[in-house]
Phi, psi and omega in degrees: 000125180279178186300315183299314180296320180297312181291325179294319178296319178297317181295317180298318179296320180295317179295322177297318177295321180297310182294323180293324187255010184299319179297322177295319179298315181293323176293320176298317180298318179298319178295318180297316182287326184277322188246310188288313182299312177300324179296313179295320179301314182288320182296320185258001180054054183291146174286163177302321180295317180293322178296317179294323177297316178295321179298320180299320178293318180292340178275359178278094186299321181296320178296316179297322177298315182295324177291319177299318179296318179299333179259029174056034177058030174264116190298316183296319179294319181295320178302313180293321180295318179296317180298315178297319180295321179297316178296320178297318180297317180296332182270336189240340183246138172264141180286080173089093178250106183291350182272352179263121182249123182261062186283355176275355182233126181231128180262123177291154182309151188302330183280353179263110186232162175283174184301342181256014173082022181254144178294158186242134178235140178247127181240135178254126185287349181302335180299333183275013172263000186267173178294138185301313186297327183279332187260341182302313177299328179293318180295316177301314182295324180295316179293325176294321178293325175300314179299313181297321180294320178295320178296317179297319179298315181293326178296336182266358186276348175054063173069010171281170178305130183288154171271105187269345186215166176253155162259134186245132170256112183261109186266116180265007184303129177081001183277129176246131185300323183292340179264358187281139177267092183297322180300323180292320177296314180299319179298318180296316181290326185272321189253328188266304185302320176298339177279345177232064192291146167070019183274346186251115180282326182189156180232120174264118181269122185249153178062033180279138177220176182298337179292343181262001184296325178297319178298315182296322178299328178284311186294320185293340175285341181267350185258141173290163182301322181298326179284322180300328181289350181251014178254128184232128176271123194226140167267173177301324181295314179295323181298316182287341178288328177270306176273158171269153179304336183289347179247009180245140175292161178299335178303333184239028175084012179266190182252356176290160175301165177298156183305322181294342181258354182271146175289135174263117187273012176303140180294141175246104183284140177262001180291124181293150179293140179237142174286157180294339179297330181267346181262313182207149179304142179308131183254140171234139182250124182242134176269121179261132177292158183300331185260011179292140177292343179274355184275114179288343177253060187306131182103348181234141175291141180222163173247135175251127178255113188256119171232230172295328174231179185246131174249139180241128181229147173279132186298334181253010177078002181198168176273110184270138180299325182294325178294317179295319179298320178297316180295316179297322177296318178297315180296321177299317180295316180299319182287322189243014187296324180294315179296319180295318180297315179297320179297319179294320179296315179296319179297319178295321180295314180297319179297322178296317179298320181288337180282339184298312177301323180296320179295321178297317179300320180296317179296318179297317180298318179296321179295322181293318183276346179281000000 
């Protein structure tokens, strides 16, 4: 199966899942807007602007579908995942910071699509050579802009099949492994992408050479098998075989103007940056052990999000049997460890006594054959 057939099959399967589960997504959305949002608003004493910002995210049907899909279309798991993601967004994302520039990411104009009707984004890896603290907010903001751009595109499609994912051209030009911030890449794969699940249909890696093989050996260990199947190492010739030259910039052998001359359709929000003090009470997240007296889910590890009031969430969105088994094993050990330790010592002592005759027999046997 070539790249086009592989990506086409993935897209067809995704659209079938979307259409099959659309009623479930809309019902989930109604529950979130009716029950979860008012609960979070009251618990965290959200301002009207913050509440409206949260509502806008919950109205993004494509995002809710992707979260539902990530949770195997199980409604209860998806509800908890959306709630946790909403709290994370309130704690980590500002609603529109005009001072953050995502110049390492460029979105081609909306009318320029891949052969399967998906928008195209170009990412330059040079951004990952920078200091983590300075670039992390930029990466978060970039993924949020990707989500917003996808939502804007779908709002303009007028009931046609939605564009649920992007095609990404990952440009490695000028990247040196010794300058690369591996911790930043790991953080992006571990902390950011799961908060924006399922937005990337495929990644074409451009300008790849043997000097980047060390980087790939590191990154591929961090990616699941399903993601690895959507990564393609491409020359300009291979790129033009999937895309037509009419949708590629001249930088990559196409007929479009150079990237520096193309309009970047990323949304530019005019909403002024707000400190979290004015949007939501400062949040602190505390991990409670399973046996803490403060843990309302005794026996299971939980996270407490502390603002004006306290919210408690299960880290995996449910009570897992393995967590309870671990806690019961720990409690059993704490209760009976002295008896178990004494029993083991006695067993070792008895075994030692029983081994002595055997050792004598061995010595006698050696003397006889010696």
